[in-house]
C-alpha positions as CSV (number, residue, x, y, z in Angstrom):
1,P,-43.6,25.4,-6.4
2,S,-46.3,26.7,-4.4
3,S,-49.2,25.1,-2.0
4,V,-51.4,26.3,0.9
5,G,-49.7,26.5,4.5
6,M,-45.9,26.6,3.2
7,A,-43.9,28.9,5.0
8,S,-41.9,29.9,1.8
9,P,-41.4,28.3,-1.3
10,S,-37.5,28.3,-0.9
11,R,-37.6,26.2,2.6
12,W,-37.8,22.8,0.7
13,L,-35.1,23.7,-2.1
14,L,-32.8,24.7,1.0
15,A,-33.6,21.3,2.4
16,A,-32.9,19.3,-0.6
17,T,-30.1,21.1,-1.4
18,L,-28.2,20.8,1.9
19,L,-29.0,17.1,1.9
20,A,-27.4,16.7,-1.7
21,A,-24.0,18.9,0.0
22,L,-23.4,17.2,2.7
23,P,-21.3,13.9,3.6
24,L,-24.1,10.8,4.6
25,G,-22.9,11.0,8.0
26,E,-20.8,13.9,9.0
27,P,-22.3,17.1,10.9
28,A,-22.6,20.3,8.9
29,A,-20.9,22.1,11.7
30,S,-17.6,19.8,10.9
31,H,-17.9,19.2,7.3
32,G,-14.8,20.1,6.6
33,R,-13.0,18.4,3.0
34,G,-16.1,16.2,2.1
35,G,-17.6,14.4,-0.2
36,R,-20.9,15.1,-2.1
37,L,-24.0,12.4,-2.0
38,S,-23.9,12.3,-5.7
39,A,-20.1,11.2,-5.8
40,F,-21.1,7.6,-4.5
41,A,-20.1,5.6,-7.8
42,S,-17.6,8.2,-9.2
43,P,-14.6,7.1,-9.9
44,L,-11.6,7.8,-8.2
45,S,-8.9,8.2,-9.9
46,P,-10.4,11.9,-12.3
47,H,-10.3,13.2,-9.0
48,L,-7.1,12.2,-7.3
49,S,-5.3,12.8,-10.4
50,Q,-5.0,16.6,-9.5
51,G,-3.7,15.6,-6.0
52,K,-4.5,18.5,-3.2
53,R,-6.7,20.1,-5.6
54,S,-9.3,16.7,-6.1
55,L,-12.4,16.2,-4.8
56,L,-11.4,15.2,-1.5
57,S,-10.3,18.5,-0.7
58,R,-13.1,20.9,-2.2
59,P,-13.5,23.4,0.1
60,T,-16.8,24.0,2.0
61,P,-20.0,24.9,-0.3
62,P,-21.0,28.1,0.5
63,L,-24.4,26.8,1.8
64,L,-22.5,25.2,4.6
65,A,-20.8,28.6,6.0
66,R,-24.4,29.4,8.3
67,T,-23.7,29.7,11.3
68,T,-24.9,26.7,13.9
69,A,-27.3,29.4,16.0
70,Q,-29.4,29.9,12.8
71,R,-30.3,25.9,12.9
72,P,-30.0,25.4,9.3
73,L,-31.6,21.7,8.2
74,G,-27.6,20.9,8.3
75,A,-27.1,21.0,11.4
76,R,-29.1,18.6,12.9
77,L,-28.2,16.3,10.9
78,G,-25.6,15.9,14.0
79,G,-27.7,16.2,16.7
80,L,-31.0,13.5,15.8
81,R,-30.4,10.2,17.5
82,C,-32.2,7.2,16.0
83,S,-33.9,4.5,18.9
84,S,-34.0,1.7,16.3
85,G,-32.2,-1.0,15.7
86,E,-28.7,0.0,14.5
87,D,-29.3,3.7,13.1
88,W,-27.7,4.5,15.9
89,R,-24.3,3.9,14.1
90,A,-24.8,7.4,11.5
91,E,-23.9,9.1,14.3
92,E,-20.6,7.7,14.4
93,R,-17.5,7.5,12.3
94,V,-15.9,4.5,11.0
95,V,-12.8,3.4,13.1
96,V,-10.0,2.0,11.3
97,V,-7.5,0.2,13.1
98,G,-3.7,1.0,11.1
99,A,-2.8,3.7,8.8
100,G,-0.5,1.9,6.6
101,V,-1.4,2.2,3.1
102,A,-4.1,0.0,3.2
103,G,-5.7,1.5,6.0
104,L,-5.5,4.7,4.4
105,S,-6.8,3.0,1.2
106,C,-10.1,2.4,2.9
107,A,-10.1,6.0,4.8
108,I,-9.6,7.9,1.9
109,Q,-12.1,6.3,-0.1
110,L,-14.5,6.0,2.6
111,H,-14.0,10.1,3.5
112,Q,-14.5,10.8,-0.5
113,K,-18.5,8.2,-0.2
114,G,-19.2,11.0,2.9
115,V,-18.9,8.4,5.4
116,P,-16.8,10.1,8.0
117,V,-14.0,8.3,9.1
118,T,-10.9,8.4,12.0
119,V,-7.8,6.0,11.7
120,V,-6.1,5.2,15.0
121,E,-2.5,4.1,14.4
122,A,0.1,2.7,17.3
123,S,3.1,4.2,15.9
124,D,4.2,8.0,15.6
125,G,3.5,8.4,12.0
126,V,1.8,7.6,8.8
127,G,2.7,4.3,6.3
128,G,3.7,1.2,8.6
129,R,5.4,-1.0,6.2
130,V,5.7,2.2,3.7
131,R,7.9,4.6,5.3
132,S,11.0,6.0,6.1
133,D,13.6,7.8,8.4
134,V,16.0,10.7,7.7
135,V,19.4,10.2,9.6
136,D,22.3,12.9,9.1
137,G,20.5,13.9,5.7
138,F,19.9,10.6,4.6
139,I,16.9,9.2,3.5
140,L,16.6,5.7,4.7
141,D,13.5,4.1,3.5
142,R,12.6,1.1,6.7
143,G,13.9,-2.0,4.2
144,F,14.4,-1.6,0.3
145,Q,11.5,-1.1,-1.4
146,I,10.8,0.0,-5.2
147,F,8.0,1.6,-6.2
148,L,6.9,0.0,-9.8
149,T,5.0,3.0,-11.7
150,S,2.4,0.3,-13.4
151,Y,0.5,-0.8,-10.3
152,P,-3.5,0.0,-10.9
153,E,-4.4,0.9,-7.4
154,A,-1.3,3.4,-7.4
155,Q,-2.3,4.9,-10.5
156,R,-5.7,5.4,-9.7
157,L,-5.0,6.8,-6.0
158,L,-1.6,8.5,-6.2
159,D,-0.2,11.7,-8.0
160,Y,2.7,10.3,-9.5
161,D,4.1,14.0,-10.4
162,Q,3.8,15.0,-6.9
163,L,6.0,12.0,-5.9
164,A,8.8,13.1,-8.1
165,L,9.8,9.7,-9.2
166,K,13.2,8.5,-10.2
167,P,13.4,5.8,-12.2
168,F,15.6,2.6,-11.9
169,Y,18.1,1.2,-15.0
170,A,15.8,-1.3,-16.2
171,G,18.1,-4.4,-15.5
172,A,20.8,-5.8,-13.2
173,L,24.3,-6.3,-12.6
174,V,24.4,-10.1,-11.4
175,R,27.7,-10.9,-9.6
176,H,29.1,-13.8,-10.5
177,A,32.8,-15.6,-10.5
178,G,34.2,-12.5,-10.2
179,G,32.7,-9.9,-12.4
180,F,29.3,-8.3,-12.8
181,H,27.5,-9.4,-15.8
182,R,24.4,-7.3,-17.4
183,V,20.8,-8.5,-17.7
184,A,18.6,-5.8,-19.6
185,D,15.0,-5.2,-20.5
186,P,15.5,-6.0,-24.3
187,F,12.4,-3.6,-24.8
188,R,14.0,-0.3,-22.8
189,H,17.6,-1.5,-23.9
190,P,17.8,-3.1,-26.7
191,V,21.9,-3.2,-27.4
192,D,22.6,-4.1,-24.0
193,A,20.4,-6.9,-24.1
194,V,21.8,-8.2,-27.7
195,L,25.1,-8.8,-25.7
196,T,23.7,-11.2,-23.5
197,L,23.3,-13.3,-26.0
198,L,26.7,-13.9,-26.9
199,P,28.4,-17.5,-25.8
200,T,30.4,-16.4,-22.9
201,H,27.5,-14.5,-21.6
202,P,27.6,-16.8,-18.0
203,I,23.9,-15.7,-16.7
204,G,21.7,-18.1,-19.1
205,S,21.4,-19.6,-22.5
206,V,19.9,-17.6,-25.6
207,L,17.5,-20.5,-24.6
208,D,17.0,-19.3,-21.3
209,K,16.6,-15.3,-22.7
210,I,13.6,-16.9,-25.3
211,L,12.3,-18.6,-21.6
212,V,12.5,-14.6,-20.7
213,G,10.3,-13.0,-23.5
214,I,7.7,-15.6,-23.5
215,L,7.4,-15.1,-19.6
216,R,7.1,-11.7,-20.4
217,L,4.6,-12.0,-23.3
218,Q,2.5,-14.9,-21.2
219,S,2.0,-12.4,-18.3
220,L,1.0,-9.5,-20.8
221,I,-1.9,-11.9,-22.3
222,G,-5.5,-11.6,-20.8
223,P,-7.3,-9.3,-18.6
224,L,-5.4,-8.6,-15.2
225,D,-7.6,-10.7,-13.2
226,D,-7.1,-14.2,-15.1
227,L,-3.2,-13.9,-13.8
228,W,-5.1,-15.1,-10.1
229,R,-6.7,-18.2,-11.9
230,R,-3.6,-19.6,-13.0
231,P,-2.1,-22.8,-11.5
232,D,-1.6,-22.1,-8.0
233,E,2.0,-23.9,-8.1
234,R,5.4,-22.7,-6.7
235,I,7.4,-20.0,-8.5
236,A,9.9,-22.8,-8.4
237,E,8.0,-25.3,-10.0
238,R,7.0,-23.3,-13.3
239,L,9.9,-22.3,-14.0
240,A,12.1,-25.6,-14.3
241,S,9.0,-27.3,-16.5
242,D,6.3,-25.1,-17.2
243,V,7.1,-21.9,-18.8
244,F,6.5,-22.8,-22.7
245,F,5.1,-26.7,-23.4
246,G,7.0,-28.1,-20.7
247,Q,10.3,-26.4,-21.3
248,G,11.6,-24.8,-18.6
249,F,14.9,-22.3,-17.5
250,S,18.6,-24.1,-16.8
251,D,19.7,-24.6,-13.2
252,A,22.3,-21.7,-14.2
253,M,19.6,-19.4,-14.7
254,V,17.4,-20.1,-11.7
255,D,20.6,-20.0,-9.9
256,R,22.4,-16.9,-10.9
257,F,19.6,-14.6,-11.5
258,F,16.2,-15.7,-10.7
259,R,17.0,-16.7,-7.2
260,P,18.3,-13.5,-5.9
261,F,16.2,-10.9,-8.3
262,L,12.8,-12.9,-7.2
263,G,14.2,-13.3,-3.9
264,G,14.3,-9.5,-3.4
265,I,11.3,-9.5,-4.2
266,F,9.5,-11.7,-2.8
267,F,12.2,-12.5,0.0
268,D,12.2,-16.4,-0.9
269,N,15.3,-17.5,-2.1
270,T,13.6,-21.0,-2.3
271,L,10.9,-19.5,-4.8
272,R,8.2,-21.5,-2.9
273,T,6.0,-18.2,-3.7
274,T,3.1,-18.9,-5.5
275,A,3.7,-18.8,-9.6
276,R,0.6,-16.5,-9.6
277,E,2.8,-13.5,-8.0
278,L,5.5,-14.1,-10.5
279,D,2.9,-13.7,-13.7
280,F,1.5,-10.7,-11.9
281,T,5.0,-8.8,-10.8
282,F,6.6,-9.8,-14.4
283,R,3.4,-7.6,-16.3
284,M,4.6,-4.9,-13.9
285,L,7.6,-4.7,-14.9
286,A,6.8,-5.3,-18.2
287,L,4.6,-2.2,-17.9
288,G,5.9,0.3,-16.2
289,E,9.3,1.4,-14.4
290,N,11.6,0.8,-11.0
291,C,11.1,3.5,-9.0
292,L,12.1,5.7,-5.5
293,P,10.5,8.5,-4.7
294,E,12.6,11.7,-4.5
295,K,11.4,12.0,-0.6
296,G,11.5,8.3,-0.5
297,L,8.6,6.1,0.4
298,Q,7.5,8.0,2.9
299,A,6.5,10.1,0.4
300,V,3.7,7.6,-0.8
301,S,2.3,7.9,2.7
302,D,2.4,11.4,3.3
303,Y,0.5,12.3,0.2
304,M,-2.1,9.8,1.5
305,A,-2.9,10.8,4.6
306,G,-2.6,14.7,3.5
307,L,-5.8,13.3,1.3
308,L,-7.7,13.1,4.7
309,P,-9.6,15.8,6.6
310,E,-7.2,17.6,9.2
311,G,-7.3,15.4,12.5
312,A,-8.3,12.2,11.1
313,V,-5.5,10.5,11.8
314,K,-4.9,9.2,15.7
315,L,-1.3,8.5,16.6
316,N,0.7,6.9,18.9
317,S,-2.9,5.4,20.5
318,A,-2.3,1.5,19.9
319,V,-5.8,-0.8,20.0
320,R,-6.3,-3.1,22.6
321,E,-9.5,-4.4,22.0
322,V,-12.3,-4.4,19.3
323,A,-15.4,-4.7,20.3
324,K,-17.4,-8.0,19.2
325,D,-19.9,-5.7,17.6
326,G,-17.9,-3.0,16.0
327,S,-19.3,-0.8,18.0
328,C,-16.0,1.2,19.3
329,V,-12.4,0.2,19.8
330,T,-10.1,0.2,23.2
331,L,-6.6,1.7,23.4
332,A,-4.1,0.4,25.4
333,S,-4.3,3.6,27.7
334,G,-7.9,2.7,28.4
335,E,-9.6,5.7,26.2
336,K,-12.5,4.3,24.8
337,I,-13.5,5.1,20.8
338,K,-17.0,4.6,19.9
339,A,-17.7,3.4,15.8
340,A,-20.1,2.9,13.7
341,A,-17.8,0.1,12.2
342,V,-14.2,-1.3,12.3
343,V,-11.9,-2.0,9.9
344,V,-8.6,-3.8,11.8
345,A,-6.1,-2.5,8.4
346,T,-3.0,-3.7,10.2
347,E,-0.1,-7.1,9.7
348,G,-1.9,-10.3,9.7
349,D,-0.2,-11.3,13.0
350,A,-1.8,-8.2,14.8
351,A,-5.0,-8.6,12.8
352,R,-5.4,-12.1,14.3
353,R,-4.7,-10.8,17.8
354,L,-7.0,-7.9,17.3
355,M,-9.8,-9.8,15.8
356,S,-9.5,-12.1,18.7
357,T,-10.9,-9.7,21.2
358,A,-13.8,-9.3,18.8
359,D,-14.4,-12.9,19.4
360,V,-13.6,-13.3,15.2
361,S,-11.6,-16.1,14.0
362,M,-9.1,-15.7,10.9
363,A,-7.8,-18.1,9.0
364,P,-3.9,-19.3,10.3
365,E,-1.6,-18.0,7.9
366,G,2.1,-19.3,7.2
367,E,5.4,-18.5,8.2
368,P,5.6,-14.3,7.5
369,K,8.7,-13.0,5.1
370,K,11.6,-11.8,7.0
371,T,14.2,-9.4,5.9
372,M,17.1,-7.5,7.2
373,C,18.0,-3.9,5.7
374,L,21.8,-1.9,6.3
375,Y,22.7,1.2,5.1
376,F,26.0,2.8,4.6
377,K,27.1,6.0,4.0
378,I,29.9,6.9,1.6
379,D,32.0,10.4,1.8
380,G,32.6,10.5,-2.1
381,P,31.5,8.9,-4.9
382,P,30.3,5.2,-4.6
383,P,32.0,2.8,-6.5
384,T,29.8,3.4,-9.6
385,D,28.0,6.1,-11.5
386,E,25.2,3.5,-12.1
387,P,21.9,3.2,-10.9
388,I,21.1,-0.2,-11.4
389,L,20.2,-3.4,-9.0
390,Y,22.8,-5.8,-8.3
391,L,22.1,-9.2,-7.5
392,N,24.2,-12.1,-5.8
393,G,24.3,-14.5,-8.0
394,D,27.0,-17.1,-6.6
395,G,24.3,-18.9,-5.3
396,V,21.9,-17.5,-2.5
397,I,19.6,-20.8,-2.7
398,D,20.9,-21.1,1.5
399,A,20.7,-17.6,2.0
400,E,18.2,-17.1,4.5
401,N,19.1,-15.7,8.1
402,T,22.3,-15.9,7.5
403,C,24.7,-12.3,6.3
404,K,24.8,-13.3,3.1
405,V,24.2,-10.5,0.5
406,N,21.1,-10.8,-1.7
407,N,20.7,-7.4,-3.5
408,M,22.3,-4.0,-3.5
409,C,22.0,-0.8,-4.8
410,F,23.2,3.3,-4.2
411,P,19.8,4.7,-3.9
412,S,21.5,8.2,-4.2
413,L,22.3,7.4,-7.5
414,V,18.4,7.0,-8.9
415,A,17.4,9.6,-6.0
416,P,20.4,12.2,-5.1
417,S,18.1,13.6,-2.4
418,Y,18.6,10.5,-0.5
419,A,22.2,11.8,0.4
420,P,23.7,14.7,1.4
421,Q,25.8,16.8,-1.6
422,G,29.0,15.5,-1.6
423,M,28.0,12.0,-0.3
424,H,26.1,8.4,-1.0
425,L,24.2,6.1,0.1
426,A,24.5,2.1,-0.1
427,S,21.8,-0.1,0.2
428,V,22.0,-3.8,1.5
429,S,19.2,-6.4,2.0
430,L,19.5,-9.5,3.6
431,I,16.8,-12.5,3.8
432,G,15.6,-13.3,6.7
433,L,17.1,-12.2,9.6
434,P,21.0,-13.7,11.2
435,S,21.5,-14.5,13.9
436,E,24.6,-12.4,14.9
437,S,24.6,-8.5,16.1
438,D,24.3,-5.5,14.0
439,D,27.6,-4.7,13.9
440,E,28.9,-8.3,13.2
441,V,26.5,-8.6,10.8
442,A,27.8,-5.4,9.0
443,L,31.4,-6.4,8.9
444,K,30.5,-9.3,7.0
445,V,28.6,-8.2,4.3
446,K,31.6,-5.5,3.6
447,D,33.7,-8.3,3.8
448,Q,31.7,-9.3,0.2
449,L,31.2,-6.0,-0.9
450,K,34.8,-5.5,-0.7
451,G,35.4,-8.6,-3.3
452,W,32.8,-6.7,-5.7
453,F,33.4,-2.6,-5.6
454,G,37.5,-3.2,-4.0
455,A,39.2,-1.5,-0.4
456,S,37.1,1.6,-0.7
457,V,34.3,-0.5,0.9
458,D,36.1,-0.2,4.1
459,K,35.5,3.5,4.6
460,W,31.9,3.0,4.0
461,E,30.2,3.7,7.9
462,L,27.1,1.8,9.0
463,L,24.5,4.5,9.2
464,K,21.4,2.3,10.8
465,T,20.5,-1.6,10.3
466,Y,16.5,-2.5,9.9
467,R,15.0,-5.7,11.1
468,I,12.0,-6.4,9.9
469,D,10.0,-9.7,11.0
470,Y,7.3,-8.7,9.0
471,C,8.3,-7.9,5.9
472,Q,5.4,-9.7,3.5
473,P,3.1,-12.6,4.0
474,N,3.0,-15.8,3.4
475,Q,2.2,-16.2,-0.4
476,E,3.1,-19.9,-0.7
477,P,0.8,-22.3,-2.3
478,P,-2.8,-22.2,-1.8
479,T,-3.5,-19.0,-2.3
480,D,-6.5,-16.6,-1.7
481,R,-6.0,-13.1,-3.1
482,D,-9.7,-12.3,-2.3
483,V,-10.1,-13.2,0.9
484,E,-12.9,-12.1,2.5
485,Q,-12.8,-9.0,4.8
486,R,-16.1,-9.1,6.5
487,L,-15.1,-10.7,9.6
488,S,-18.8,-10.4,11.2
489,P,-21.3,-7.3,10.9
490,F,-19.6,-4.0,11.1
491,V,-16.3,-5.5,11.6
492,Y,-13.7,-5.9,8.9
493,V,-9.6,-6.7,8.1
494,A,-8.0,-5.2,5.6
495,G,-3.9,-5.6,4.7
496,D,-1.9,-7.0,2.3
497,H,-2.7,-10.6,3.9
498,T,-6.0,-10.5,2.3
499,D,-5.1,-9.8,-1.4
500,S,-1.5,-10.3,-3.0
501,A,2.0,-9.1,-1.2
502,S,2.5,-5.9,-2.7
503,L,1.9,-2.0,-2.7
504,N,-0.4,-2.7,-4.9
505,G,-2.6,-5.7,-2.7
506,A,-2.7,-3.3,0.4
507,L,-4.1,-0.3,-1.4
508,R,-6.9,-2.8,-3.1
509,S,-7.3,-4.9,0.1
510,G,-8.5,-1.1,1.2
511,T,-10.1,-0.6,-2.1
512,R,-11.9,-3.3,-1.8
513,V,-13.6,-3.3,2.3
514,A,-14.4,0.5,1.6
515,G,-17.0,-0.9,-0.5
516,L,-18.0,-3.4,2.0
517,V,-18.4,-0.8,4.8
518,A,-20.2,1.6,2.7
519,D,-22.4,-0.9,1.4
520,E,-24.1,-2.1,5.3
521,L,-23.9,1.9,6.2
522,V,-24.3,3.3,3.6
523,P,-28.5,2.4,4.2
524,I,-28.6,3.1,7.6
525,L,-27.3,6.8,6.9
526,L,-29.3,7.7,4.4
527,K,-32.5,6.8,6.5
528,R,-31.2,8.8,9.2
529,N,-31.1,12.0,6.8
530,R,-34.5,11.4,5.0
531,K,-35.9,11.4,8.4
532,V,-34.1,14.7,9.3
533,V,-35.5,16.6,5.7
534,D,-38.9,14.9,6.8
535,D,-39.1,16.3,10.3
536,Y,-37.9,19.5,8.9
537,A,-40.5,19.8,6.4
538,K,-43.0,18.9,8.8
539,E,-42.2,21.4,11.3
540,E,-41.9,24.9,8.9
541,G,-44.9,23.7,7.1
542,I,-43.7,22.4,3.6
543,D,-45.7,19.8,1.8
544,T,-43.5,17.5,0.4
545,V,-46.1,15.9,-1.3
546,K,-47.2,18.4,-4.0
547,S,-43.8,19.7,-3.7
């Protein structure tokens, strides 16, 4: 177009191009890896499926490589101070408190929407409860965890090829009455499953096995979200009398299989957890595989952190206080970090403490679940060669806060990288936290496992123990999967305590809160950018109306 007084017909095109190319709140001089304005409504999975080659790591567009000395329009986007209302928030970053998977999920998706973000983390690494340590060449996840490939949010956000997932056998070996008895997924191991129907198999009756199939089928019926509209009753109640037209499982099936199996998932041998979680878990088990990443669960968190711009995560930065209006956070060191908004993405108890500093109250939470995980190194071969989960079927209803083994496995048989060559790793999980010392617990655990695997257990050496006093939020009815996350203007909360207690729930909470934050901030950011474009056009004599 051409018009009288226009200095150059290409300048308005340049201004529009720069506006479209820039993320909404980040100055051109520090653009780094950003998303386009047009990416607001785009689904994340097509880009993230390519890992580091995704939209989130796209190189800086050539137009943005100009020097600040030339003062292009983009340079001015970071220098304008709006004077009215909440417009000043356009100049600050969203601060996410906590670099667990919920906080990382939120940060990734805000970044993808073009909203600048900083993550502050109290510890020395990312991941929260999804972390691993390397001890003497062994990979030790902080608490035994299994990665379910069918988690919808994990499929959307993660690159499974980069995680190099290694599967478990789809089933378990239940220790009962002096022997091991196999329970198998009939669709993946049909021959093994048929053998469980023999009358001599002590882990449930034939009717129990049929009911397991019905429970699995019920979990697959309807949309996923409909599972959370089903009766909010305890798992124990569902299993006892509400599986199929009033028919429930036998006491033997519940005690020998469901208590240790679901106890290992929900850290609840008494089965007080909501049955909605049971349906969700059965659906995920039916649709996917149980795996371990080749480099441990830490690989999940590291992959997610790698999708953020360099310097976006600030470690060893515990937050002491959150401003009531979400305008800043104060670190334990006294440093203040200004914020456009604040997302507290910590465990539930920590979130309540921080929210109280902002004069925001959160609904009380029941007693969180606890666990103790012990790792033993084995010099030489393990007592088995099968990558399978072992369950204690000799009665664990009273196992909470005792040294009684609930479940165990050999992670190095699933993913050999978990142990140095020629050695193996044993992982043992207890429900609750026993009062005995770590060494006393280890001796009692080994004494139990000698009955399972023989005298070779005496040679196992304790590597490390983890006492985890918040491994999952309480999930006893009544439950609410979609807890309110916007607690006051520009102050939000995320974490599995606002969703379901799983990796999927933590990721989903980050997705939900990122949408809420963007809804509140994007109009402010657009207003700021629009004003800069208008001022630039006026200064350069560009007639935007005729253009």
